[in-house]
ROFI-366037 format. One record per residue: x, y, z of N, C-alpha, C in turn. Coordinates in steps of 0.02 Angstrom, whole numbers, plus 50000, padded with zeros to 5 digits. Each point is the difference from the previous one (the first is absolute). Layout:
! residues N
XYZXYZXYZ;...
This chain:
! residues 157
492765253950279499994996249938500574994849999;500595002250022500564995450002499864994150047;499665001650055499834994850048499564994649967;499525002149959499564995349966500404995749951;500455003049965500424996349953500424994750036;500295002050056500404995550040499574994350027;499425001650026499554994950028499774995249946;499815002649942499784995649945500584995649976;500605002849994500564995949979500164994650051;499965001550064500104995050052499474994649997;499385001949987499454995249995500124995349941;500195002849942500134995849942500614995550009;500515002650033500604996050013499844994150046;499605001250053499834994650045499554994949966;499555002249957499584995449962500424995849952;500485003249968500444996349954500434994950038;500255001950058500404995450040499584994150024;499395001350020499554994650022499854995449942;499895002749941499874996049941500604995749982;500605002850006500614996349986500104994350050;499865001250064500054994850050499504994449987;499405001849978499504994949985500224995749941;500305003149949500264996249943500564995350022;500455002350043500554995850024499744994050039;499525001250045499734994450039499614995249956;499665002749949499644995849953500474995649961;500565002849977500484996149962500354994950044;500095001450064500304995250046499544994250014;499345001049995499544994750017499864995349941;500145002049939499884995849942500594995549986;499944996049947500554995649980500575004249971;500614998050015500585004049980500574995249985;500375001549946500614996349985500585003650033;500414996150035500595002750034500624996549973;500475004049975500624997149975500484998950057;500324994250000500514998650050500675002449971;500145006350011500615003149972500555000050052;500614999049981500254998749933499864992749978;500134998649937499904993349973500454995150038;499804993750000500394994850032500524997549950;500624999650022500534996849962500344995250047;499954993549984500284994850044500414995149959;500484996950034500414994849969499604993549997;500094996449945499694993549992500504994650020;499804993849994500424994450023500634999349959;499975001549936500584999449956500465006150007;500654999049992500455005850003499855004949943;500075006450016499905005449952499305000249969;499514997350035499305000349978499615004050051;499555004349976499605004050047499295000649974;499565002050045499305001349986499865007350015;499725003549952499765006950009499244999749995;499675002350052499274999550002499705006250032;499475002549969499635005850025499324997450025;499855001150063499394997450030499535005850016;499364999149980499485004850017499484996350041;499745003450051499514997050044499325003349990;499484996049995499325002649998499724999750071;499865005950028499785000550069499375004250002;499524998050041499375003750005499865001850072;499835006250011499825002450066500575003750034;499825005350034500505004350033500424996350051;499694995650040500384996450051500504995349969;499794996649946500454995349967500585003649966;499855005749970500535004049968500505002350052;499755002350057500455002250054500414994250026;499704994150006500374994150024500564998149952;499865000249935500514998349951500575005050002;499835006550005500525005150004500424999150063;499664998750055500354999350065500484994149999;499804994549969500404993850002500394998749935;500095005149960500354999249936500704997050010;500405002050049500664996850009499954992550012;499534997950041499924992850014499764996349937;499555003149962499764996949938500574999349950;500415005249993500574999649954500494994550022;500134999550064500454994950026499754993049981;499364998850014499724993349986500034998449926;499885004949957500034998749929500714999049975;500485003650028500704998849982500194992950019;499794997850059500154993150021499664994949955;499405001649976499634995549956500354999449932;500215005749972500285000049932500734997949997;500395001250052500714998649999500144992649995;500494998349959500234993149996499564995349960;499495002549967499584995749958500394997949938;499914993949977500324998049937499675003749941;500395002249953499725003749943499544995649958;500104993450002499554995449963499295000350028;499925002050063499345000350031499635006549984;500295004349957499705006549986499915001249925;499984994849960500015000849928499305000349969;499544995750021499354999649967499495004750034;499465001349964499475004250027499694996750062;499934993450000499724996550057500445000750062;500654999649990500475000750056499985007150028;499945004949955499975007050023499345001450035;499464997149976499365000950034500014996650069;500324994250005500074996750065500405004450048;500525003349975500405004550043499585006050021;499585002549955499565005750017499514998050055;499724994049994499544997550051500364999150067;500614997449997500404999150061500165006850031;500145005049958500125006750024499395002750037;499424999149971499375002350031499914996650068;500134993650004499934996350063500495002450052;500625001149981500525002450047499805006950027;499755004349957499805006750023499424999550049;499504996049984499434999150047500234997450067;500424994949999500244997050063500425005050040;500405003949966500425004950035499575005450031;499505002549964499555005150028499624997350059;499784993849995499634997050056500454999250061;500614997949989500494999150055500175006650032;500115005149959500235006550026499445003950032;499404999449974499475004550023499374996350022;499944993849982499394996350017499405002849963;500105002849940499465003049962499564994649971;499365000550013499514995149978500014999349924;500034993849977499944998749929500664999749963;500555002350030500635000049963500324993149999;499844995750047500324993550004499664994749959;499495001749962499644995149960500424997849941;499904993949979500354997649941499705003349939;500375000149946499775003049938499364996649975;499964993450009499414996349978499385002150038;500075001050067499435002150040499785007049981;500475004449986499835006949981499634999949933;500254996149952499664999649935499304997150007;499924995050043499334997150011499545005250031;500255003950048499595005250031499825005449950;500485001949957499855005149950499484997549951;500034993649981499504997249955499325000050032;499964998250064499375000150037499745007250006;500465004750010499805007150006499695002449934;500294997749944499725001949935499304997249992;499884994150029499344996949996499525002950051;500255004550043499585003250049499894995950063;500404994950012499914995750058500405002150061;500565003749990500435002050054500145007449995;500075003350057500175007150000500715001049975;500115005649969500675001849976500445001950058;500614997450002500465001650055500585004149974;500245004550043500585004149983500634996450022;500575002149974500644997250021500464999149941;500544996550012500474998349947499674995049954;500015001349935499674995749952500484995449963;500505003049967500404996149953500675003549987;500504996149981500645002749978500064998749925;500275004949965500104999449928500725001849982;500264996749948500675001549975499925004549939;500305005950002499975004549943500664999949961;500494996750026500634999049965500314993650028;500264995849956500274993650021500584998249953;500614999950024500584998749959500464995250036;500154994549966500504995150024500605000749953;500575001850029500605001049959500604996950034;
């Protein structure tokens, strides 16, 4: 009797583990937001002025998620170089901040393409948006990869 209990518990445990692995691989293959932690804090062009920014990346597909994780130090470096030394006047309006977000997206795509040669990461933001619009219309297949960068916190002080 004990043997049956042990066998049944092992069977249920292996089924539960397999189900958990399937859920993990399923979540890795879908779209996922990845926070670039810690937040970026960089000096601006003016003395005693800094930018605090929290960046989140929208990434789709297991390979793209792995590529972003693998190259996170290079991505952080490129963004620090992008943000450092900017004049605070260039970060005041919504249009200026949106332009910086688009520039961030482009830098990340270019860095991923340079580091890994991952298909689709080196496209400009305009090309990606055009492809997404065509995909919505059913004209182009949906592609996985890095999609967009978003700012969830933005402070110029």
